[in-house]
Wavefront OBJ file of the C-alpha trace (Angstrom):
o trace
v 0.000 0.000 0.000
v 1.066 3.581 -0.723
v -0.157 6.465 1.451
v 0.414 10.198 0.890
v -0.102 12.548 3.833
v -0.934 16.197 3.239
v -0.802 18.818 5.981
v -1.215 22.565 6.071
v 0.336 25.302 8.150
v -0.101 24.585 11.870
v 1.559 25.137 15.227
v 3.050 21.652 15.208
v 0.596 19.303 16.931
v -0.878 18.168 13.623
v 2.580 17.680 12.128
v 3.692 15.554 15.070
v 0.544 13.424 14.694
v 1.236 12.944 10.982
v 4.858 12.086 11.776
v 3.687 9.427 14.219
v 1.373 7.903 11.603
v 3.986 8.107 8.844
v 6.766 6.563 10.911
v 4.521 3.873 12.340
v 3.005 2.792 9.031
v 6.387 2.835 7.299
v 7.491 0.425 9.998
v 4.618 -1.841 8.963
v 5.692 -1.911 5.338
v 3.524 0.906 3.962
v 5.163 3.241 1.424
v 4.653 6.728 2.860
v 5.085 10.223 1.406
v 4.383 13.506 3.211
v 3.548 16.823 1.543
v 3.198 20.136 3.351
v 4.923 23.332 4.505
v 8.569 22.864 5.429
v 8.142 25.086 8.486
v 5.300 22.981 9.848
v 7.134 19.709 9.228
v 10.131 21.096 11.113
v 8.005 21.000 14.284
v 8.410 17.225 14.299
v 11.948 17.949 15.407
v 13.799 14.996 13.910
v 15.535 14.784 10.514
v 15.168 11.759 8.308
v 12.090 9.585 8.520
v 9.457 9.371 5.770
v 9.873 10.914 2.322
v 8.922 14.603 2.658
v 8.322 17.129 -0.136
v 7.633 20.782 0.638
v 4.278 22.107 -0.567
v 3.377 25.491 0.848
v -0.230 25.489 2.100
v -1.005 28.738 3.919
v -3.154 28.992 7.040
v -5.642 31.265 5.267
v -6.951 31.734 1.704
v -4.346 32.843 -0.813
v -5.973 32.155 -4.230
v -2.829 32.296 -6.359
v -0.743 30.303 -3.863
v -3.582 27.826 -3.332
v -3.750 27.194 -7.075
v 0.011 26.558 -7.113
v -0.393 24.121 -4.197
v -3.204 22.227 -5.972
v -1.134 21.894 -9.129
v 1.896 20.805 -7.116
v -0.108 18.162 -5.263
v -1.665 16.913 -8.504
v 1.808 16.442 -9.997
v 3.090 14.692 -6.885
v 0.088 12.368 -6.733
v 0.483 11.482 -10.418
v 4.154 10.712 -9.813
v 3.842 8.666 -6.603
v 0.405 7.118 -7.390
v -0.706 6.607 -3.774
v -3.593 4.289 -2.970
v -4.761 6.690 -0.260
v -4.295 10.428 0.243
v -4.813 11.385 3.887
v -5.043 15.137 4.469
v -4.984 16.733 7.918
v -6.830 19.987 8.503
v -9.635 21.592 6.542
v -7.515 23.677 4.167
v -5.165 20.799 3.419
v -8.201 18.577 2.940
v -9.884 20.944 0.499
v -6.752 21.494 -1.599
v -6.024 17.758 -1.631
v -9.626 17.131 -2.742
v -9.215 19.506 -5.675
v -5.898 17.917 -6.615
v -7.333 14.370 -6.454
v -10.364 15.375 -8.532
v -8.140 16.756 -11.294
v -5.978 13.645 -11.682
v -6.656 10.695 -13.949
v -5.382 8.376 -11.273
v -7.914 8.638 -8.454
v -6.648 7.595 -5.017
v -9.051 7.332 -2.096
v -9.220 10.547 -0.033
v -9.319 10.646 3.776
v -9.504 13.971 5.631
v -9.006 14.405 9.362
v -10.783 17.457 10.786
v -8.702 18.758 13.690
v -10.476 22.020 14.552
v -13.878 23.645 14.804
v -14.906 26.504 12.540
v -13.504 29.902 13.575
v -15.870 32.463 15.028
v -17.701 34.882 12.744
v -16.818 36.935 9.712
v -15.312 36.133 6.344
v -12.912 33.549 7.808
v -15.827 31.482 9.089
v -17.675 31.749 5.761
v -14.608 30.515 3.877
v -14.133 27.682 6.380
v -17.764 26.593 5.925
v -17.235 26.474 2.163
v -14.189 24.264 2.697
v -16.210 22.021 5.016
v -18.826 21.448 2.323
v -16.126 20.735 -0.253
v -14.463 18.167 2.008
v -17.773 16.565 2.981
v -18.706 16.164 -0.685
v -15.333 14.980 -2.009
v -13.725 12.889 0.745
v -14.229 9.129 0.803
v -13.916 9.249 4.601
v -13.851 12.070 7.135
v -12.243 11.489 10.521
v -13.068 13.922 13.331
v -11.302 14.553 16.626
v -14.508 15.185 18.600
v -18.165 14.205 18.626
v -19.389 17.730 17.770
v -17.284 17.705 14.605
v -18.642 14.269 13.714
v -22.202 15.590 14.017
v -21.354 18.591 11.880
v -19.800 16.541 9.078
v -22.711 14.091 9.109
v -25.033 17.081 8.829
v -23.087 18.096 5.721
v -23.715 14.594 4.306
v -20.139 13.344 4.333
v -20.041 9.753 3.021
v -18.240 8.081 5.901
v -17.596 9.770 9.241
v -15.650 8.254 12.123
v -13.665 9.300 15.171
v -9.984 10.043 14.686
v -7.555 8.721 17.279
v -4.974 11.335 18.301
v -2.916 9.749 21.086
v -0.333 11.428 23.260
v 3.260 10.213 22.877
v 4.300 7.264 25.067
v 4.740 8.143 28.721
v 8.250 8.984 29.884
v 10.004 7.606 32.944
v 8.892 9.134 36.243
v 10.897 12.129 37.446
v 13.138 11.588 40.452
v 12.656 13.396 43.746
v 15.800 15.426 43.076
v 14.472 16.477 39.675
v 11.190 17.633 41.180
v 12.970 19.555 43.918
v 15.168 21.212 41.326
v 12.190 22.160 39.163
v 10.312 23.769 42.043
v 13.446 25.700 42.936
v 13.837 26.831 39.313
v 10.225 28.021 39.295
v 10.651 29.839 42.600
v 7.573 28.087 43.948
v 8.793 27.759 47.539
v 5.893 26.364 49.518
v 3.241 27.703 47.127
v 1.007 25.351 45.154
v 1.792 25.178 41.433
v -1.019 25.569 38.898
v 0.232 24.381 35.500
v -1.026 24.788 31.957
v 0.572 23.606 28.708
v -0.897 25.275 25.651
v -0.196 27.323 22.571
v -0.511 30.992 23.498
v -3.419 31.610 21.146
v -7.038 32.708 21.459
v -8.434 29.171 21.272
v -6.741 28.184 24.535
v -8.608 30.712 26.710
v -5.529 31.765 28.657
v -6.937 35.249 29.217
v -9.658 33.546 31.259
v -6.997 31.645 33.205
v -5.148 34.850 34.102
v -8.416 36.474 35.171
v -9.089 33.426 37.330
v -5.590 33.611 38.813
v -6.256 37.224 39.828
v -9.064 35.911 42.028
v -6.734 33.662 44.031
v -3.788 36.061 44.368
v -4.786 36.942 47.964
v -4.541 33.334 49.106
v -1.699 32.551 51.495
v 0.489 31.353 49.963
v -0.613 32.613 46.546
v -0.503 29.822 43.956
v 2.144 30.077 41.266
v 0.698 29.979 37.756
v 3.097 28.248 35.344
v 2.354 28.612 31.632
v 4.261 26.397 29.185
v 4.026 27.173 25.492
v 4.659 29.679 22.743
v 2.370 31.659 20.506
v 1.234 35.019 19.166
v -0.374 36.176 22.429
v 2.715 35.816 24.621
v 3.364 39.552 25.014
v -0.311 40.359 25.529
v -0.789 37.638 28.142
v 2.395 38.665 29.957
v 1.135 42.254 30.163
v -2.258 41.035 31.376
v -0.689 38.951 34.129
v 1.539 41.840 35.228
v -1.366 44.298 35.282
v -3.419 41.887 37.392
v -0.483 41.292 39.787
v -0.721 37.554 39.105
v 2.162 35.392 40.329
v 2.920 33.797 36.939
v 5.871 32.284 35.097
v 5.903 32.004 31.302
v 8.339 29.215 30.426
v 8.006 29.066 26.638
v 8.555 25.694 24.983
v 9.851 22.954 27.298
v 10.968 19.384 26.728
v 10.380 18.340 30.353
v 6.588 18.670 30.465
v 6.078 15.287 32.215
v 8.443 16.379 34.998
v 6.672 19.730 35.288
v 3.382 17.874 35.612
v 4.840 15.724 38.381
v 5.928 18.908 40.190
v 2.530 20.614 39.842
v -0.463 20.464 42.174
v -3.197 20.940 39.571
v -3.351 21.116 35.777
v -5.654 23.630 34.081
v -6.732 23.932 30.432
v -9.435 26.615 29.903
v -9.776 26.255 26.118
v -12.668 27.680 24.159
v -12.602 24.510 22.021
v -10.456 21.380 21.840
v -10.370 18.070 20.036
v -8.250 15.479 21.826
v -5.624 17.696 23.498
v -2.371 15.890 24.147
v -1.747 17.922 27.299
v -4.972 16.627 28.866
v -4.009 13.059 27.994
v -0.576 13.570 29.548
v -2.120 15.073 32.697
v -4.417 12.068 33.025
v -1.483 9.695 32.667
v 0.395 11.669 35.317
v -2.515 11.327 37.742
v -2.601 15.109 38.073
v -5.811 16.723 39.383
v -7.358 18.361 36.360
v -9.556 21.440 35.860
v -10.615 22.146 32.306
v -13.396 23.553 30.170
v -16.384 21.564 29.045
v -15.629 22.127 25.366
v -15.287 20.031 22.225
v -13.707 16.646 22.807
v -12.430 17.306 26.350
v -15.343 15.657 28.226
v -14.913 12.611 26.021
v -11.310 12.308 27.202
v -11.834 12.969 30.901
v -15.337 11.664 31.534
v -17.202 13.279 34.409
v -15.015 11.889 37.196
v -11.415 12.566 36.155
v -11.675 16.369 35.923
v -13.638 19.341 37.181
v -15.302 20.671 34.018
v -16.265 24.354 33.854
v -17.917 26.509 31.170
v -15.477 28.056 28.680
v -14.761 31.714 29.376
v -16.029 31.646 32.983
v -13.154 32.975 35.117
v -15.137 32.771 38.347
v -16.019 29.102 37.815
v -12.443 28.309 36.828
v -11.019 30.042 39.902
v -13.526 28.290 42.151
v -12.702 24.866 40.712
v -8.959 25.361 41.193
v -9.503 26.592 44.749
v -11.627 23.512 45.467
v -8.790 21.218 44.430
v -6.209 23.139 46.451
v -8.422 23.337 49.551
v -9.746 19.784 49.561
v -7.055 17.049 49.660
v -9.731 14.357 49.460
v -11.075 15.872 46.235
v -7.562 16.130 44.815
v -6.948 12.476 45.645
v -10.222 11.387 44.026
v -9.411 13.315 40.861
v -5.896 11.884 40.770
v -7.117 8.296 41.164
v -9.840 8.809 38.552
v -7.281 10.317 36.162
v -5.032 7.274 36.399
v -7.991 4.969 35.784
v -9.198 7.088 32.869
v -5.724 7.138 31.331
v -5.863 3.361 31.010
v -8.722 3.754 28.492
v -6.928 6.275 26.262
v -5.808 5.112 22.812
v -2.148 4.321 22.250
v -0.077 5.078 19.183
v -0.478 1.446 18.152
v -4.267 1.819 18.393
v -4.088 4.880 16.131
v -1.941 3.030 13.602
v -4.300 0.033 13.631
v -7.307 2.293 13.056
v -5.660 4.236 10.233
v -4.483 1.115 8.439
v -7.908 -0.527 8.799
v -9.587 2.559 7.305
v -7.173 2.638 4.363
v -7.589 -1.072 3.673
v -11.383 -0.767 3.772
v -11.354 2.109 1.293
v -8.884 0.326 -0.950
v -11.080 -2.781 -0.908
v -14.156 -0.730 -1.821
v -12.205 0.911 -4.651
v -11.034 -2.416 -6.029
v -14.572 -3.873 -5.922
v -15.966 -0.815 -7.682
v -13.374 -1.201 -10.456
v -14.287 -4.860 -10.956
v -17.986 -4.010 -11.184
v -17.549 -1.444 -13.979
v -18.904 -3.106 -17.179
l 1 2 3 4 5 6 7 8 9 10 11 12 13 14 15 16 17 18 19 20 21 22 23 24 25 26 27 28 29 30 31 32 33 34 35 36 37 38 39 40 41 42 43 44 45 46 47 48 49 50 51 52 53 54 55 56 57 58 59 60 61 62 63 64 65 66 67 68 69 70 71 72 73 74 75 76 77 78 79 80 81 82 83 84 85 86 87 88 89 90 91 92 93 94 95 96 97 98 99 100 101 102 103 104 105 106 107 108 109 110 111 112 113 114 115 116 117 118 119 120 121 122 123 124 125 126 127 128 129 130 131 132 133 134 135 136 137 138 139 140 141 142 143 144 145 146 147 148 149 150 151 152 153 154 155 156 157 158 159 160 161 162 163 164 165 166 167 168 169 170 171 172 173 174 175 176 177 178 179 180 181 182 183 184 185 186 187 188 189 190 191 192 193 194 195 196 197 198 199 200 201 202 203 204 205 206 207 208 209 210 211 212 213 214 215 216 217 218 219 220 221 222 223 224 225 226 227 228 229 230 231 232 233 234 235 236 237 238 239 240 241 242 243 244 245 246 247 248 249 250 251 252 253 254 255 256 257 258 259 260 261 262 263 264 265 266 267 268 269 270 271 272 273 274 275 276 277 278 279 280 281 282 283 284 285 286 287 288 289 290 291 292 293 294 295 296 297 298 299 300 301 302 303 304 305 306 307 308 309 310 311 312 313 314 315 316 317 318 319 320 321 322 323 324 325 326 327 328 329 330 331 332 333 334 335 336 337 338 339 340 341 342 343 344 345 346 347 348 349 350 351 352 353 354 355 356 357 358 359 360 361 362 363 364 365 366 367 368 369 370 371 372 373 374 375
């Protein structure tokens, strides 16, 4: 079997997921090619691996550049003749659909929808057009959350199923000395540590988190808010935290997230929308008490017992939930135990590879039968 992956511009999570699929399926004997922006692919962090060809797919409509990308993909598909094209993200999916439709050789098209439609305006209208194009052209649509599945079914997509987006394998537990050193580095002292790991972007709701942190700044000792991640809102969020006199540390990108989770007292993710966030999966594996928003695919990951779920954008509810965890050791213990139990039900990378390969084989079988039935 030959599989071509197509990805668009993203912050890196999608690229790392594609890298996992590409590496894993290549290890199972599948011939894999990857097409997408060089900058996005660089987020996977490791040279070598599957065959990669740069195709610039912007994060927003650029008609002339999009036409170049479609033509480039069409040429690459004609050259490599994949059995399946699997695009990740709505723009990548739409451009791949146009490229597949304009080739004589017609591979099966799978599109994974990783995000909800943006709010309002022209951007949302364009996104809705792309959704309809993908729903009409894709042989299968995979969605990272139940709300996206419902939306694509409503658009009459042919086959809709849940995508599996697992966190990387768990790392070895941090030593006591490592945890002591981390808390010293953070300057936590005896204060509880409230941790979040997220891209510093509007979707993650970090303005709500800082507003919530302002409500607990008079506690003694005041919790330390630790924010791990990079993004376009870093300067704005830093100013907001300073203006609110919030005890916060912005750490940027870190490679020791599991150790930071082990050193934290509670993990918080106040996103406006999420699919299957890797940070939530990692927090569950770590047995870390979890407070997060009831949005997108998050409740499906945590269930009702392994996290305190609050409405998106509600700083008062978020602050109250964090305070409950910090003030009630029994509650923190229950959440921790439920997180460990819930983590045992999360999909592994092998599960994701099995599901992807099964989907490709099913589509390939349907394609072959359809060819045989043509008079």
